[in-house]
Backbone as ProteinMPNN parsed JSONL, in Angstrom:
{"seq_chain_A": "MTLLVVEHSFDPPLSDEVYDAMSRRIDPCLGAHGVRWVRSLLSGDRRRMICTFEAADAEAVRTAYRSAGEKFDRVWTAESYEAAGS", "coords_chain_A": {"N_chain_A": [[-23.66, -22.424, -25.372], [-22.036, -25.295, -23.335], [-22.864, -27.285, -20.369], [-19.915, -28.603, -18.167], [-18.232, -30.802, -16.155], [-15.732, -31.799, -14.178], [-14.013, -34.081, -12.824], [-11.675, -34.549, -10.126], [-8.584, -36.504, -8.733], [-7.31, -37.101, -5.234], [-3.881, -37.901, -4.447], [-1.011, -37.576, -2.274], [-3.528, -35.426, -0.052], [-5.159, -32.4, -1.812], [-3.067, -29.844, -1.671], [-3.242, -26.453, -0.064], [-1.559, -24.624, -1.628], [-0.341, -26.313, -3.723], [-3.113, -26.614, -5.175], [-2.646, -23.895, -5.649], [-0.859, -23.438, -7.802], [-1.402, -25.256, -9.335], [-4.111, -23.53, -10.124], [-2.8, -21.866, -11.709], [-1.232, -22.187, -13.825], [-3.253, -24.085, -15.475], [-5.321, -21.79, -15.835], [-4.573, -19.882, -18.319], [-4.738, -21.625, -20.395], [-7.416, -22.379, -20.268], [-8.366, -20.15, -21.18], [-7.685, -19.69, -23.457], [-8.766, -21.714, -24.79], [-11.492, -21.251, -24.83], [-12.943, -21.787, -22.717], [-14.648, -21.421, -19.612], [-14.315, -21.363, -16.357], [-17.081, -22.47, -13.755], [-17.632, -23.055, -11.096], [-15.656, -24.389, -8.32], [-15.626, -27.748, -6.085], [-14.51, -28.585, -3.708], [-13.754, -31.922, -1.244], [-14.554, -32.474, 1.857], [-11.99, -34.312, 2.762], [-10.445, -33.162, 1.497], [-9.44, -34.599, -0.962], [-10.243, -35.045, -2.986], [-12.346, -33.944, -6.018], [-14.621, -31.322, -7.64], [-15.115, -29.57, -10.893], [-17.062, -27.198, -12.536], [-17.157, -26.051, -15.7], [-17.77, -24.289, -18.693], [-18.213, -24.573, -21.819], [-17.669, -25.359, -25.188], [-17.697, -28.019, -25.37], [-17.089, -30.983, -24.562], [-14.519, -31.893, -25.297], [-13.047, -29.446, -25.585], [-12.332, -28.72, -22.926], [-10.927, -31.058, -22.432], [-8.826, -30.674, -23.646], [-7.544, -28.434, -23.062], [-6.688, -28.881, -20.111], [-4.768, -31.165, -20.448], [-3.091, -29.003, -22.382], [-2.099, -27.642, -20.198], [-0.908, -29.398, -18.905], [-2.174, -30.786, -16.96], [-3.745, -33.378, -14.576], [-6.864, -35.248, -14.914], [-9.548, -37.246, -14.022], [-11.816, -37.349, -14.95], [-14.198, -36.295, -17.652], [-17.322, -34.434, -18.233], [-20.325, -34.177, -19.438], [-23.029, -32.381, -18.477], [-26.381, -31.397, -16.978], [-28.034, -28.674, -15.103], [-29.544, -28.21, -11.866], [-31.658, -26.53, -9.878], [-32.394, -25.219, -6.538], [-35.884, -23.653, -6.758], [-36.157, -20.406, -6.793], [-32.836, -19.803, -6.106]], "CA_chain_A": [[-22.558, -23.66, -24.492], [-22.32, -26.569, -22.443], [-22.381, -26.88, -18.789], [-19.312, -29.326, -18.295], [-18.098, -31.074, -14.762], [-13.93, -32.399, -14.668], [-13.466, -34.681, -11.801], [-10.118, -34.739, -9.867], [-8.596, -37.243, -7.458], [-6.08, -36.577, -5.203], [-3.373, -38.51, -2.99], [-1.881, -36.981, -1.606], [-4.984, -34.461, -0.491], [-4.613, -31.159, -2.208], [-2.85, -28.483, -0.66], [-3.332, -24.678, -0.952], [-0.199, -24.2, -2.447], [-1.061, -27.134, -5.142], [-4.275, -25.67, -6.3], [-2.871, -22.208, -6.118], [-0.065, -23.74, -8.484], [-2.611, -26.147, -10.738], [-4.886, -22.7, -11.145], [-2.038, -20.789, -12.249], [-0.59, -22.914, -14.913], [-4.883, -24.062, -16.138], [-6.186, -20.24, -16.198], [-4.255, -19.365, -19.67], [-5.362, -22.478, -21.382], [-8.606, -22.356, -20.361], [-9.223, -19.157, -21.821], [-7.14, -20.162, -25.082], [-9.548, -22.823, -25.7], [-12.634, -21.182, -24.57], [-13.417, -22.316, -21.678], [-14.971, -20.894, -18.507], [-14.47, -21.837, -15.178], [-18.321, -21.398, -12.849], [-17.047, -23.391, -9.531], [-14.542, -26.481, -7.328], [-16.297, -28.225, -4.587], [-13.275, -29.555, -2.73], [-13.76, -32.578, -0.658], [-13.721, -32.351, 2.601], [-10.76, -34.591, 3.743], [-9.294, -32.733, 0.049], [-8.853, -36.005, -1.755], [-11.759, -35.297, -4.493], [-12.968, -32.062, -6.338], [-15.436, -31.191, -9.362], [-14.867, -28.6, -11.093], [-17.912, -27.207, -13.32], [-16.857, -24.945, -16.665], [-18.575, -23.897, -19.218], [-17.716, -24.663, -23.049], [-18.578, -25.692, -26.769], [-17.695, -29.279, -25.851], [-16.207, -31.679, -23.804], [-13.001, -32.064, -25.582], [-12.77, -28.297, -25.224], [-12.258, -28.775, -21.477], [-9.945, -31.784, -21.931], [-7.195, -29.897, -24.687], [-7.484, -26.744, -21.704], [-5.821, -29.414, -18.972], [-3.916, -31.737, -21.138], [-2.164, -28.29, -22.952], [-1.656, -26.984, -19.19], [0.013, -30.714, -18.211], [-2.803, -31.359, -15.708], [-4.282, -34.368, -14.528], [-8.331, -35.782, -14.392], [-10.158, -38.5, -13.913], [-12.921, -37.965, -16.21], [-14.674, -34.878, -17.78], [-18.804, -35.115, -18.563], [-21.67, -33.234, -19.914], [-24.111, -32.118, -17.034], [-27.454, -30.121, -16.569], [-27.851, -28.105, -14.334], [-30.716, -28.004, -11.452], [-31.316, -25.738, -8.775], [-33.677, -24.449, -5.765], [-36.111, -22.748, -6.829], [-35.839, -19.247, -6.29], [-31.546, -19.492, -6.754]], "C_chain_A": [[-22.979, -24.408, -23.608], [-22.23, -26.905, -20.904], [-21.151, -28.693, -18.658], [-18.801, -29.91, -16.622], [-16.831, -31.672, -15.137], [-14.0, -32.632, -12.616], [-11.727, -35.311, -11.529], [-9.978, -35.819, -8.698], [-7.475, -36.733, -7.04], [-5.175, -37.582, -3.908], [-2.126, -38.044, -2.884], [-2.803, -35.961, -1.453], [-3.832, -33.602, -1.005], [-4.466, -30.248, -0.997], [-3.012, -27.169, -1.256], [-2.176, -24.187, -2.081], [0.114, -24.804, -4.036], [-1.932, -26.721, -5.799], [-3.332, -24.751, -6.588], [-2.042, -22.506, -7.77], [-1.088, -24.242, -10.046], [-3.559, -24.289, -11.285], [-3.947, -21.865, -12.254], [-1.401, -21.379, -13.816], [-2.277, -23.23, -15.873], [-5.629, -23.164, -16.51], [-5.852, -19.798, -17.505], [-4.826, -20.145, -20.488], [-6.588, -22.933, -21.237], [-9.268, -21.552, -21.253], [-9.067, -19.487, -23.633], [-8.483, -21.066, -26.01], [-11.408, -22.675, -25.194], [-13.513, -21.487, -24.43], [-13.383, -21.536, -20.866], [-15.067, -21.198, -17.178], [-15.829, -21.191, -14.283], [-17.814, -21.991, -11.667], [-16.442, -24.146, -9.5], [-15.652, -26.262, -6.465], [-15.203, -28.81, -4.399], [-13.723, -30.65, -1.639], [-13.377, -32.394, 0.628], [-12.425, -32.647, 3.197], [-9.786, -34.068, 2.141], [-8.744, -33.609, -0.879], [-9.641, -36.077, -2.848], [-12.22, -33.951, -4.51], [-13.594, -32.245, -7.591], [-15.512, -30.257, -9.283], [-16.041, -28.266, -12.403], [-17.421, -25.401, -14.305], [-18.259, -25.091, -17.538], [-17.846, -23.423, -20.921], [-18.444, -25.103, -24.236], [-18.7, -27.17, -26.154], [-16.563, -29.314, -24.668], [-14.486, -31.502, -23.697], [-12.508, -30.743, -25.48], [-11.844, -28.248, -24.212], [-10.739, -29.826, -21.575], [-8.656, -31.346, -22.431], [-6.723, -29.386, -22.993], [-6.367, -28.214, -20.958], [-4.633, -30.023, -20.016], [-2.543, -30.301, -21.88], [-1.495, -27.666, -21.204], [-0.489, -28.706, -18.308], [-0.747, -30.956, -16.445], [-3.802, -32.483, -16.068], [-5.997, -34.101, -14.106], [-8.554, -36.894, -14.089], [-10.727, -38.772, -14.987], [-13.781, -36.047, -16.584], [-15.819, -35.572, -18.683], [-19.914, -34.249, -18.603], [-22.299, -33.265, -18.543], [-25.042, -31.513, -17.713], [-27.623, -29.96, -15.421], [-29.376, -27.926, -13.201], [-30.498, -27.342, -10.19], [-32.694, -25.552, -8.254], [-34.78, -23.784, -6.722], [-35.87, -21.615, -6.187], [-33.919, -18.982, -5.836], [-31.401, -18.947, -7.531]], "O_chain_A": [[-24.089, -24.324, -23.084], [-21.156, -26.607, -20.382], [-21.62, -29.766, -19.038], [-19.19, -29.101, -15.78], [-16.701, -32.075, -16.293], [-14.02, -31.867, -11.651], [-10.958, -36.02, -12.177], [-10.873, -36.059, -7.887], [-6.676, -36.116, -7.745], [-5.625, -37.899, -2.807], [-1.846, -38.062, -4.083], [-3.109, -35.393, -2.501], [-2.605, -33.657, -0.933], [-5.12, -29.969, 0.008], [-2.96, -26.815, -2.434], [-2.205, -23.504, -3.105], [0.541, -24.249, -5.048], [-1.755, -26.413, -6.978], [-3.044, -24.651, -7.78], [-2.468, -21.947, -8.781], [-1.313, -23.791, -11.169], [-3.626, -23.911, -12.454], [-4.303, -21.379, -13.328], [-1.238, -20.628, -14.777], [-2.436, -22.59, -16.913], [-6.524, -23.35, -17.334], [-6.799, -19.244, -18.064], [-5.478, -19.627, -21.394], [-6.975, -23.845, -21.968], [-10.267, -21.817, -21.922], [-9.854, -19.514, -24.579], [-8.912, -21.076, -27.164], [-12.273, -23.551, -25.187], [-14.54, -21.614, -25.096], [-12.433, -20.752, -20.865], [-16.243, -21.311, -16.829], [-15.928, -19.989, -14.035], [-17.412, -21.06, -10.97], [-16.362, -24.882, -10.483], [-16.334, -25.282, -6.165], [-14.981, -29.756, -5.154], [-14.301, -29.971, -0.791], [-12.191, -32.175, 0.878], [-11.765, -31.863, 3.88], [-8.7, -34.546, 1.811], [-7.709, -33.391, -1.508], [-9.716, -37.065, -3.58], [-12.43, -33.124, -3.623], [-13.271, -33.067, -8.449], [-15.827, -29.646, -8.262], [-15.968, -29.069, -13.333], [-17.368, -24.241, -13.897], [-19.32, -25.665, -17.296], [-17.219, -22.4, -21.197], [-19.671, -25.202, -24.273], [-19.798, -27.686, -26.364], [-15.761, -28.546, -24.138], [-13.657, -31.22, -22.832], [-11.301, -30.759, -25.238], [-10.701, -27.834, -24.403], [-9.694, -29.531, -20.994], [-7.587, -31.547, -21.855], [-5.93, -29.811, -22.153], [-5.262, -28.382, -21.473], [-3.67, -29.319, -20.318], [-1.338, -30.551, -21.886], [-0.33, -27.268, -21.195], [0.355, -28.756, -17.413], [-0.249, -31.166, -15.339], [-4.436, -32.67, -17.106], [-6.425, -33.224, -13.356], [-7.602, -37.637, -13.851], [-10.578, -39.7, -15.781], [-13.817, -35.03, -15.892], [-15.737, -36.544, -19.434], [-20.293, -33.644, -17.6], [-22.057, -34.098, -17.669], [-24.839, -31.079, -18.847], [-27.447, -30.859, -14.598], [-30.362, -27.481, -13.789], [-29.482, -27.461, -9.505], [-33.756, -25.616, -8.873], [-34.212, -23.279, -7.69], [-35.391, -21.665, -5.054], [-33.689, -17.935, -5.23], [-30.261, -18.775, -7.961]]}, "name": "protein", "num_of_chains": 1, "seq": "MTLLVVEHSFDPPLSDEVYDAMSRRIDPCLGAHGVRWVRSLLSGDRRRMICTFEAADAEAVRTAYRSAGEKFDRVWTAESYEAAGS"}
């Protein structure tokens, strides 16, 4: 599996209600396209979010988002580096 990053930007800032609705729409589509969510990081001002996934390729993530009707800024492959002992 490949590690993938999805970048999002929000204007107005992302509310909890919008995040919950977005998750409900995208979760079934991720599963249908063989994409596994890893984690999400939301900026302090709630205007930017990075989500990481594992999938066969970036197109699987793009297709899942499009199937759910969700917007994204970009999707790209990544390598993960972590502190020793993590």
